[in-house]
ZATI-381675 format. One record per residue: residue number from 1; residue in one letter; chain; x negated, y, z negated of N, C-alpha, C in turn. Coordinates in Angstrom, 2 decimals, decimal comma, m for minus. Atoms other than C-alpha are relative to their C-alpha. Example, Ala and Ser with C-alpha at 12.3 -4.5 7.8 and 13.67 -1.06 7.14 Angstrom:
! ZATI-381675
<segu pos="1" code="A" unit="A" n_u="m0,89" n_v="m1,19" n_w="0,00" ca_u="m12,30" ca_v="m4,50" ca_w="m7,80" c_u="m0,90" c_v="1,20" c_w="0,00"/>
<segu pos="2" code="S" unit="A" n_u="0,82" n_v="m1,19" n_w="0,06" ca_u="m13,67" ca_v="m1,06" ca_w="m7,14" c_u="0,77" c_v="1,09" c_w="m0,73"/>
//
This chain:
! ZATI-381675
<segu pos="1" code="M" unit="A" n_u="0,56" n_v="1,18" n_w="1,05" ca_u="33,34" ca_v="45,01" ca_w="91,94" c_u="0,47" c_v="0,42" c_w="m1,32"/>
<segu pos="2" code="A" unit="A" n_u="m0,36" n_v="m0,20" n_w="1,40" ca_u="34,83" ca_v="44,74" ca_w="88,53" c_u="m0,97" c_v="m0,59" c_w="m0,82"/>
<segu pos="3" code="R" unit="A" n_u="1,03" n_v="0,45" n_w="1,11" ca_u="32,76" ca_v="44,16" ca_w="85,43" c_u="0,38" c_v="m1,50" c_w="m0,13"/>
<segu pos="4" code="V" unit="A" n_u="m0,10" n_v="1,31" n_w="0,38" ca_u="32,15" ca_v="40,55" ca_w="85,02" c_u="m0,68" c_v="m0,33" c_w="m1,31"/>
<segu pos="5" code="R" unit="A" n_u="0,56" n_v="0,21" n_w="1,33" ca_u="31,49" ca_v="39,48" ca_w="81,42" c_u="m0,41" c_v="m1,48" c_w="m0,08"/>
<segu pos="6" code="Y" unit="A" n_u="0,54" n_v="1,30" n_w="0,33" ca_u="29,28" ca_v="36,41" ca_w="80,37" c_u="m0,40" c_v="0,05" c_w="m1,38"/>
<segu pos="7" code="T" unit="A" n_u="0,41" n_v="0,21" n_w="1,52" ca_u="28,73" ca_v="35,17" ca_w="76,83" c_u="m1,26" c_v="m0,65" c_w="m0,09"/>
<segu pos="8" code="L" unit="A" n_u="1,26" n_v="0,66" n_w="0,20" ca_u="25,15" ca_v="34,38" ca_w="75,78" c_u="m0,01" c_v="m0,18" c_w="m1,47"/>
<segu pos="9" code="M" unit="A" n_u="0,18" n_v="0,40" n_w="1,33" ca_u="24,82" ca_v="32,53" ca_w="72,61" c_u="m1,50" c_v="m0,43" c_w="m0,30"/>
<segu pos="10" code="V" unit="A" n_u="1,61" n_v="0,14" n_w="0,41" ca_u="21,22" ca_v="32,63" ca_w="70,92" c_u="0,21" c_v="m0,75" c_w="m1,46"/>
<segu pos="11" code="S" unit="A" n_u="0,02" n_v="0,62" n_w="1,33" ca_u="20,65" ca_v="30,19" ca_w="68,01" c_u="m1,17" c_v="0,21" c_w="m0,80"/>
<segu pos="12" code="N" unit="A" n_u="1,15" n_v="m0,42" n_w="0,73" ca_u="17,17" ca_v="31,25" ca_w="67,24" c_u="m0,58" c_v="1,28" c_w="0,61"/>
<segu pos="13" code="S" unit="A" n_u="0,60" n_v="m1,18" n_w="m0,68" ca_u="15,29" ca_v="34,45" ca_w="67,77" c_u="m0,92" c_v="m0,34" c_w="1,12"/>
<segu pos="14" code="E" unit="A" n_u="0,79" n_v="0,26" n_w="m1,23" ca_u="13,84" ca_v="34,46" ca_w="71,24" c_u="m0,01" c_v="1,24" c_w="1,02"/>
<segu pos="15" code="L" unit="A" n_u="0,09" n_v="m1,07" n_w="m1,02" ca_u="12,80" ca_v="36,55" ca_w="74,29" c_u="0,69" c_v="m0,54" c_w="1,17"/>
<segu pos="16" code="V" unit="A" n_u="m0,67" n_v="0,53" n_w="m1,20" ca_u="15,01" ca_v="36,30" ca_w="77,31" c_u="m0,22" c_v="0,96" c_w="1,06"/>
<segu pos="17" code="T" unit="A" n_u="m0,03" n_v="m0,86" n_w="m1,16" ca_u="14,91" ca_v="37,63" ca_w="80,85" c_u="1,14" c_v="m0,31" c_w="0,77"/>
<segu pos="18" code="I" unit="A" n_u="m1,30" n_v="0,17" n_w="m0,67" ca_u="18,16" ca_v="38,19" ca_w="82,66" c_u="m0,13" c_v="0,75" c_w="1,45"/>
<segu pos="19" code="H" unit="A" n_u="0,16" n_v="m0,44" n_w="m1,30" ca_u="18,09" ca_v="38,71" ca_w="86,49" c_u="1,28" c_v="m0,17" c_w="0,77"/>
<segu pos="20" code="M" unit="A" n_u="m1,24" n_v="0,04" n_w="m0,91" ca_u="21,03" ca_v="39,60" ca_w="88,72" c_u="m0,53" c_v="0,46" c_w="1,35"/>
<segu pos="21" code="H" unit="A" n_u="0,54" n_v="m0,07" n_w="m1,31" ca_u="19,87" ca_v="39,11" ca_w="92,31" c_u="1,10" c_v="0,05" c_w="1,05"/>
<segu pos="22" code="R" unit="A" n_u="m0,90" n_v="m0,11" n_w="m1,12" ca_u="21,92" ca_v="40,34" ca_w="95,25" c_u="m0,14" c_v="m0,98" c_w="1,15"/>
<segu pos="23" code="E" unit="A" n_u="0,04" n_v="0,99" n_w="m0,96" ca_u="22,75" ca_v="37,55" ca_w="97,66" c_u="0,65" c_v="0,30" c_w="1,36"/>
<segu pos="24" code="S" unit="A" n_u="m0,74" n_v="m0,36" n_w="m1,17" ca_u="24,88" ca_v="39,48" ca_w="100,18" c_u="0,56" c_v="1,33" c_w="m0,13"/>
<segu pos="25" code="G" unit="A" n_u="m0,62" n_v="m1,29" n_w="0,11" ca_u="26,43" ca_v="42,75" ca_w="101,16" c_u="m1,19" c_v="1,05" c_w="m0,35"/>
<segu pos="26" code="D" unit="A" n_u="0,86" n_v="m0,98" n_w="0,42" ca_u="24,92" ca_v="45,99" ca_w="99,91" c_u="0,08" c_v="0,39" c_w="m1,50"/>
<segu pos="27" code="L" unit="A" n_u="m0,22" n_v="m0,20" n_w="1,38" ca_u="25,56" ca_v="45,46" ca_w="96,21" c_u="m1,26" c_v="0,49" c_w="m0,58"/>
<segu pos="28" code="D" unit="A" n_u="1,03" n_v="m0,69" n_w="0,77" ca_u="23,46" ca_v="47,71" ca_w="93,89" c_u="0,21" c_v="m0,53" c_w="m1,39"/>
<segu pos="29" code="A" unit="A" n_u="m0,41" n_v="0,69" n_w="1,32" ca_u="23,48" ca_v="45,49" ca_w="90,80" c_u="m0,41" c_v="0,84" c_w="m1,19"/>
<segu pos="30" code="L" unit="A" n_u="m0,01" n_v="m0,66" n_w="1,27" ca_u="23,88" ca_v="46,83" ca_w="87,27" c_u="0,09" c_v="m1,05" c_w="m1,09"/>
<segu pos="31" code="L" unit="A" n_u="m0,08" n_v="0,99" n_w="1,10" ca_u="23,15" ca_v="44,70" ca_w="84,10" c_u="0,06" c_v="0,81" c_w="m1,30"/>
<segu pos="32" code="V" unit="A" n_u="m0,08" n_v="m0,60" n_w="1,27" ca_u="24,22" ca_v="45,75" ca_w="80,65" c_u="0,17" c_v="m1,16" c_w="m1,01"/>
<segu pos="33" code="I" unit="A" n_u="m0,06" n_v="1,00" n_w="0,98" ca_u="23,65" ca_v="43,65" ca_w="77,43" c_u="0,62" c_v="0,64" c_w="m1,27"/>
<segu pos="34" code="L" unit="A" n_u="m0,63" n_v="m0,52" n_w="1,18" ca_u="25,94" ca_v="44,25" ca_w="74,39" c_u="m0,23" c_v="m1,05" c_w="m1,10"/>
<segu pos="35" code="D" unit="A" n_u="0,20" n_v="0,96" n_w="1,14" ca_u="25,30" ca_v="43,06" ca_w="70,89" c_u="1,44" c_v="m0,49" c_w="m0,57"/>
<segu pos="36" code="E" unit="A" n_u="m1,22" n_v="0,48" n_w="0,35" ca_u="27,98" ca_v="41,45" ca_w="68,76" c_u="1,00" c_v="1,08" c_w="m0,39"/>
<segu pos="37" code="N" unit="A" n_u="m0,86" n_v="m1,11" n_w="0,33" ca_u="29,44" ca_v="44,90" ca_w="67,87" c_u="0,49" c_v="0,75" c_w="1,25"/>
<segu pos="38" code="G" unit="A" n_u="m0,34" n_v="m0,73" n_w="m1,19" ca_u="29,80" ca_v="45,88" ca_w="71,50" c_u="m0,80" c_v="1,14" c_w="0,41"/>
<segu pos="39" code="V" unit="A" n_u="0,96" n_v="m1,20" n_w="m0,31" ca_u="26,82" ca_v="48,29" ca_w="71,47" c_u="m0,93" c_v="m0,51" c_w="1,10"/>
<segu pos="40" code="A" unit="A" n_u="1,08" n_v="0,32" n_w="m0,88" ca_u="24,72" ca_v="48,36" ca_w="74,50" c_u="m1,40" c_v="0,00" c_w="m0,49"/>
<segu pos="41" code="I" unit="A" n_u="1,42" n_v="0,07" n_w="0,40" ca_u="21,19" ca_v="47,26" ca_w="73,68" c_u="m1,10" c_v="m0,01" c_w="1,00"/>
<segu pos="42" code="A" unit="A" n_u="0,72" n_v="0,05" n_w="m1,11" ca_u="19,73" ca_v="47,02" ca_w="77,07" c_u="0,79" c_v="0,14" c_w="1,33"/>
<segu pos="43" code="Q" unit="A" n_u="m0,66" n_v="m0,14" n_w="m1,41" ca_u="20,56" ca_v="48,03" ca_w="80,79" c_u="m0,98" c_v="0,17" c_w="1,08"/>
<segu pos="44" code="N" unit="A" n_u="0,69" n_v="m0,23" n_w="m1,19" ca_u="19,11" ca_v="48,09" ca_w="84,19" c_u="0,74" c_v="m0,10" c_w="1,13"/>
<segu pos="45" code="D" unit="A" n_u="m0,42" n_v="0,04" n_w="m1,25" ca_u="20,02" ca_v="48,85" ca_w="87,65" c_u="m0,90" c_v="m0,05" c_w="1,09"/>
<segu pos="46" code="D" unit="A" n_u="0,98" n_v="0,06" n_w="m1,07" ca_u="16,77" ca_v="48,82" ca_w="89,53" c_u="m1,02" c_v="m0,88" c_w="m0,59"/>
<segu pos="47" code="A" unit="A" n_u="1,23" n_v="0,71" n_w="0,27" ca_u="14,17" ca_v="46,14" ca_w="89,19" c_u="m1,15" c_v="0,73" c_w="0,28"/>
<segu pos="48" code="P" unit="A" n_u="1,25" n_v="m0,94" n_w="m0,14" ca_u="10,75" ca_v="47,59" ca_w="88,67" c_u="m0,84" c_v="m0,39" c_w="1,25"/>
<segu pos="49" code="S" unit="A" n_u="0,64" n_v="0,33" n_w="m1,21" ca_u="9,38" ca_v="45,69" ca_w="91,66" c_u="0,84" c_v="m0,92" c_w="1,00"/>
<segu pos="50" code="G" unit="A" n_u="m0,81" n_v="0,79" n_w="m0,95" ca_u="10,66" ca_v="44,03" ca_w="94,84" c_u="1,19" c_v="0,81" c_w="0,50"/>
<segu pos="51" code="D" unit="A" n_u="m1,20" n_v="m0,63" n_w="m0,63" ca_u="14,23" ca_v="44,77" ca_w="95,96" c_u="0,71" c_v="0,76" c_w="m1,21"/>
<segu pos="52" code="T" unit="A" n_u="m0,58" n_v="m0,91" n_w="1,06" ca_u="15,46" ca_v="47,80" ca_w="93,89" c_u="1,44" c_v="m0,23" c_w="m0,15"/>
<segu pos="53" code="R" unit="A" n_u="m1,43" n_v="0,22" n_w="0,21" ca_u="19,05" ca_v="46,71" ca_w="94,49" c_u="0,31" c_v="m1,15" c_w="m0,99"/>
<segu pos="54" code="D" unit="A" n_u="m0,32" n_v="0,80" n_w="1,05" ca_u="18,57" ca_v="43,95" ca_w="91,94" c_u="m0,18" c_v="0,64" c_w="m1,34"/>
<segu pos="55" code="A" unit="A" n_u="0,24" n_v="m0,53" n_w="1,31" ca_u="18,69" ca_v="44,47" ca_w="88,25" c_u="m0,66" c_v="m1,29" c_w="m0,87"/>
<segu pos="56" code="I" unit="A" n_u="0,78" n_v="1,06" n_w="0,86" ca_u="16,44" ca_v="42,66" ca_w="85,64" c_u="m0,21" c_v="0,67" c_w="m1,33"/>
<segu pos="57" code="I" unit="A" n_u="0,40" n_v="m0,35" n_w="1,38" ca_u="16,02" ca_v="42,90" ca_w="81,97" c_u="m1,13" c_v="m1,04" c_w="m0,49"/>
<segu pos="58" code="E" unit="A" n_u="1,14" n_v="0,90" n_w="0,18" ca_u="12,66" ca_v="41,36" ca_w="81,07" c_u="m0,33" c_v="m0,03" c_w="m1,54"/>
<segu pos="59" code="N" unit="A" n_u="0,49" n_v="0,24" n_w="1,28" ca_u="11,60" ca_v="39,85" ca_w="77,70" c_u="0,78" c_v="0,96" c_w="m1,13"/>
<segu pos="60" code="L" unit="A" n_u="m0,82" n_v="m0,61" n_w="0,92" ca_u="14,43" ca_v="41,21" ca_w="75,71" c_u="0,04" c_v="m0,82" c_w="m1,35"/>
<segu pos="61" code="S" unit="A" n_u="m0,04" n_v="0,80" n_w="1,21" ca_u="14,07" ca_v="40,21" ca_w="72,00" c_u="1,21" c_v="m0,07" c_w="m0,58"/>
<segu pos="62" code="L" unit="A" n_u="m1,30" n_v="0,24" n_w="0,64" ca_u="17,22" ca_v="38,72" ca_w="70,63" c_u="m0,11" c_v="m0,75" c_w="m1,13"/>
<segu pos="63" code="E" unit="A" n_u="m0,26" n_v="0,86" n_w="1,22" ca_u="18,17" ca_v="37,54" ca_w="67,26" c_u="1,10" c_v="m0,99" c_w="0,21"/>
<segu pos="64" code="A" unit="A" n_u="m1,04" n_v="0,96" n_w="m0,18" ca_u="20,46" ca_v="34,62" ca_w="66,65" c_u="1,37" c_v="0,83" c_w="m0,02"/>
<segu pos="65" code="G" unit="A" n_u="m1,27" n_v="m0,55" n_w="m0,22" ca_u="23,98" ca_v="35,60" ca_w="67,70" c_u="0,61" c_v="m0,08" c_w="1,29"/>
<segu pos="66" code="T" unit="A" n_u="m0,83" n_v="0,01" n_w="m1,30" ca_u="26,43" ca_v="36,11" ca_w="70,45" c_u="0,05" c_v="1,32" c_w="0,74"/>
<segu pos="67" code="Y" unit="A" n_u="0,06" n_v="m1,23" n_w="m0,72" ca_u="25,83" ca_v="38,60" ca_w="73,09" c_u="0,82" c_v="0,05" c_w="1,27"/>
<segu pos="68" code="T" unit="A" n_u="m0,83" n_v="m0,13" n_w="m1,15" ca_u="27,79" ca_v="39,87" ca_w="76,09" c_u="m0,87" c_v="0,54" c_w="1,08"/>
<segu pos="69" code="I" unit="A" n_u="0,73" n_v="m0,51" n_w="m1,24" ca_u="26,14" ca_v="40,24" ca_w="79,56" c_u="1,11" c_v="0,53" c_w="0,92"/>
<segu pos="70" code="I" unit="A" n_u="m0,92" n_v="m0,50" n_w="m0,95" ca_u="28,05" ca_v="42,57" ca_w="81,84" c_u="m0,68" c_v="0,20" c_w="1,41"/>
<segu pos="71" code="A" unit="A" n_u="0,49" n_v="m0,10" n_w="m1,36" ca_u="27,33" ca_v="42,18" ca_w="85,63" c_u="1,04" c_v="0,87" c_w="0,85"/>
<segu pos="72" code="S" unit="A" n_u="m0,82" n_v="m0,92" n_w="m0,69" ca_u="28,55" ca_v="45,04" ca_w="87,61" c_u="m0,77" c_v="0,61" c_w="1,20"/>
<segu pos="73" code="R" unit="A" n_u="0,72" n_v="m0,70" n_w="m0,99" ca_u="27,49" ca_v="47,57" ca_w="90,29" c_u="m0,37" c_v="1,43" c_w="m0,56"/>
<segu pos="74" code="F" unit="A" n_u="0,33" n_v="m1,39" n_w="0,41" ca_u="25,73" ca_v="50,99" ca_w="89,94" c_u="1,19" c_v="1,00" c_w="0,12"/>
<segu pos="75" code="Q" unit="A" n_u="m1,17" n_v="m0,80" n_w="0,12" ca_u="28,32" ca_v="53,60" ca_w="89,04" c_u="1,32" c_v="m0,67" c_w="m0,15"/>
<segu pos="76" code="E" unit="A" n_u="m1,18" n_v="0,82" n_w="0,32" ca_u="30,74" ca_v="50,80" ca_w="88,33" c_u="1,16" c_v="0,36" c_w="0,64"/>
<segu pos="77" code="D" unit="A" n_u="m1,37" n_v="m0,17" n_w="m0,77" ca_u="34,33" ca_v="51,92" ca_w="89,15" c_u="m0,21" c_v="0,97" c_w="1,16"/>
<segu pos="78" code="I" unit="A" n_u="0,08" n_v="m0,97" n_w="m1,03" ca_u="33,29" ca_v="54,74" ca_w="91,34" c_u="m1,19" c_v="m0,29" c_w="1,14"/>
<segu pos="79" code="G" unit="A" n_u="1,06" n_v="0,35" n_w="m0,88" ca_u="30,50" ca_v="52,97" ca_w="93,01" c_u="0,48" c_v="m0,81" c_w="1,35"/>
<segu pos="80" code="L" unit="A" n_u="m0,38" n_v="0,24" n_w="m1,33" ca_u="30,74" ca_v="51,97" ca_w="96,70" c_u="m0,63" c_v="m1,27" c_w="0,52"/>
<segu pos="81" code="T" unit="A" n_u="0,56" n_v="1,19" n_w="m0,35" ca_u="28,62" ca_v="48,88" ca_w="96,86" c_u="0,67" c_v="m1,30" c_w="m0,25"/>
<segu pos="82" code="S" unit="A" n_u="m0,74" n_v="1,19" n_w="0,17" ca_u="29,76" ca_v="45,34" ca_w="97,12" c_u="m0,81" c_v="m1,25" c_w="0,53"/>
<segu pos="83" code="G" unit="A" n_u="0,80" n_v="1,19" n_w="m0,28" ca_u="28,39" ca_v="41,72" ca_w="97,52" c_u="0,06" c_v="m1,14" c_w="m0,97"/>
<segu pos="84" code="D" unit="A" n_u="m0,02" n_v="1,13" n_w="0,76" ca_u="27,78" ca_v="38,38" ca_w="96,08" c_u="m1,44" c_v="0,09" c_w="m0,79"/>
<segu pos="85" code="Y" unit="A" n_u="1,24" n_v="m0,02" n_w="0,79" ca_u="25,04" ca_v="37,74" ca_w="93,35" c_u="m0,17" c_v="m1,22" c_w="m0,72"/>
<segu pos="86" code="T" unit="A" n_u="0,30" n_v="1,01" n_w="1,03" ca_u="23,33" ca_v="35,21" ca_w="91,26" c_u="m0,63" c_v="0,66" c_w="m1,29"/>
<segu pos="87" code="L" unit="A" n_u="0,44" n_v="m0,48" n_w="1,27" ca_u="22,67" ca_v="35,65" ca_w="87,61" c_u="m0,78" c_v="m1,09" c_w="m0,67"/>
<segu pos="88" code="T" unit="A" n_u="0,74" n_v="1,12" n_w="0,59" ca_u="19,82" ca_v="33,68" ca_w="86,07" c_u="m0,44" c_v="0,50" c_w="m1,58"/>
<segu pos="89" code="I" unit="A" n_u="0,43" n_v="m0,32" n_w="1,29" ca_u="18,84" ca_v="33,68" ca_w="82,30" c_u="m1,26" c_v="m1,05" c_w="m0,28"/>
<segu pos="90" code="E" unit="A" n_u="1,11" n_v="0,75" n_w="0,29" ca_u="15,37" ca_v="32,47" ca_w="81,26" c_u="m0,60" c_v="0,31" c_w="m1,35"/>
<segu pos="91" code="G" unit="A" n_u="0,71" n_v="m0,33" n_w="1,33" ca_u="13,61" ca_v="32,15" ca_w="77,89" c_u="m1,35" c_v="0,59" c_w="0,31"/>
<segu pos="92" code="G" unit="A" n_u="1,17" n_v="m0,73" n_w="m0,17" ca_u="10,60" ca_v="34,45" ca_w="77,71" c_u="m1,27" c_v="m0,66" c_w="m0,81"/>
<segu pos="93" code="D" unit="A" n_u="1,22" n_v="0,49" n_w="0,62" ca_u="7,10" ca_v="33,78" ca_w="76,46" c_u="m0,60" c_v="1,07" c_w="m1,01"/>
//
């Protein structure tokens, strides 16, 4: 699985939760969030509860700006897992 990049534009400071949920196969999901300078500000490859093959970043505080979400698999290029996934982004409280 190649790295898939998504753009997240935030117009006001807010908390967001990003969830990468495996839909098929044996995918071991990996999420990385980059700031506008390409610096990783958060990452996760094992959700704290439930299916540890999912990845979730909860209540990430973001300022106004443009961020990059990278959806991939654990160990990226050398990883051996694959499958389909859904990516959801929700505003936090």
